[in-house]
C-alpha positions as CSV (number, residue, x, y, z in Angstrom):
1,M,-0.1,0.0,0.1
2,S,1.2,3.4,-0.6
3,D,1.2,6.4,1.8
4,Q,0.4,9.1,-0.5
5,K,-2.3,11.4,0.2
6,T,-4.5,13.2,-2.4
7,E,-6.4,16.3,-2.0
8,S,-9.9,14.6,-2.0
9,A,-8.8,11.7,0.5
10,A,-7.6,13.9,3.4
11,P,-9.3,12.5,6.4
12,G,-12.0,14.8,8.0
13,R,-12.2,17.0,4.9
14,A,-14.9,16.9,2.2
15,A,-14.0,16.8,-1.5
16,R,-13.5,20.3,-2.9
17,K,-15.7,21.6,-5.5
18,T,-14.2,21.7,-9.1
19,R,-15.8,23.5,-12.0
20,I,-14.9,24.0,-15.8
21,G,-15.4,27.2,-17.4
22,V,-13.9,29.7,-20.1
23,V,-11.8,32.6,-19.0
24,T,-13.4,35.9,-19.9
25,S,-10.6,38.4,-18.4
26,D,-7.1,38.0,-17.5
27,K,-6.5,41.8,-16.9
28,M,-5.8,41.5,-13.1
29,M,-2.5,40.5,-11.6
30,R,-2.6,36.6,-10.9
31,T,-6.4,36.6,-11.0
32,V,-8.8,35.6,-13.9
33,T,-12.4,35.7,-14.3
34,V,-14.1,32.5,-15.3
35,R,-17.5,32.0,-16.8
36,L,-19.4,29.0,-16.1
37,E,-22.5,28.2,-18.1
38,R,-25.5,26.0,-17.0
39,Q,-28.4,24.7,-18.7
40,F,-31.7,23.6,-17.2
41,A,-35.4,23.1,-18.3
42,H,-37.6,25.9,-17.2
43,P,-40.0,24.5,-14.5
44,V,-43.3,25.5,-16.3
45,Y,-42.5,25.7,-20.0
46,G,-39.8,23.0,-20.3
47,K,-37.6,25.2,-22.7
48,R,-33.9,25.0,-22.2
49,V,-32.7,28.0,-20.1
50,R,-29.1,29.1,-20.1
51,R,-27.7,30.9,-17.1
52,T,-24.1,32.0,-16.6
53,T,-22.1,32.7,-13.4
54,K,-18.8,34.5,-13.0
55,F,-15.9,33.6,-10.6
56,H,-12.5,35.2,-9.8
57,A,-9.9,32.6,-9.6
58,R,-6.1,32.8,-8.7
59,D,-4.1,31.8,-11.8
60,E,-0.5,30.9,-11.2
61,L,-0.6,28.9,-14.7
62,G,-0.9,31.9,-17.0
63,A,-4.2,31.3,-18.6
64,K,-5.3,33.7,-21.3
65,T,-8.7,35.1,-22.4
66,G,-10.6,32.2,-24.2
67,D,-8.8,29.3,-22.6
68,T,-11.0,26.4,-21.1
69,V,-9.9,25.8,-17.3
70,R,-10.6,23.7,-14.3
71,I,-11.0,25.7,-11.1
72,M,-11.1,24.2,-7.5
73,E,-12.8,25.9,-4.4
74,T,-10.0,27.0,-1.8
75,R,-10.0,29.2,1.2
76,P,-10.7,32.9,0.5
77,L,-7.8,34.6,-0.9
78,S,-9.1,38.0,-1.1
79,K,-12.4,39.8,-1.0
80,T,-13.7,38.2,-4.3
81,V,-11.2,35.3,-4.8
82,S,-12.3,31.8,-3.3
83,W,-11.2,29.6,-6.3
84,R,-7.9,28.7,-8.0
85,V,-7.0,27.4,-11.5
86,V,-6.0,23.8,-11.4
87,E,-5.2,23.1,-15.0
88,I,-5.8,24.6,-18.4
89,L,-7.7,22.0,-20.4
90,E,-7.7,23.9,-23.7
91,R,-5.8,26.9,-25.2
92,A,-7.7,29.7,-27.0
93,K,-7.0,29.6,-30.8
């Protein structure tokens, strides 16, 4: 057996939330704005409704506008930043 610990396997700690989104702004120092999009059926009419949410995330990897990234929840790093970029899934063209 291996004694390696992973972030999600730490005892007494719940798994951290991860999301996938697109970087919409990289104009801040070490911080990017990530747009997350979700779709759901309207409760009455059944039509697909699209909603977006924006998160500020700490970026140590150098993500640029248009990149698709995976972000993970973390402790509050500033007033608006509580997420960090874990990996860049796809670079913008």
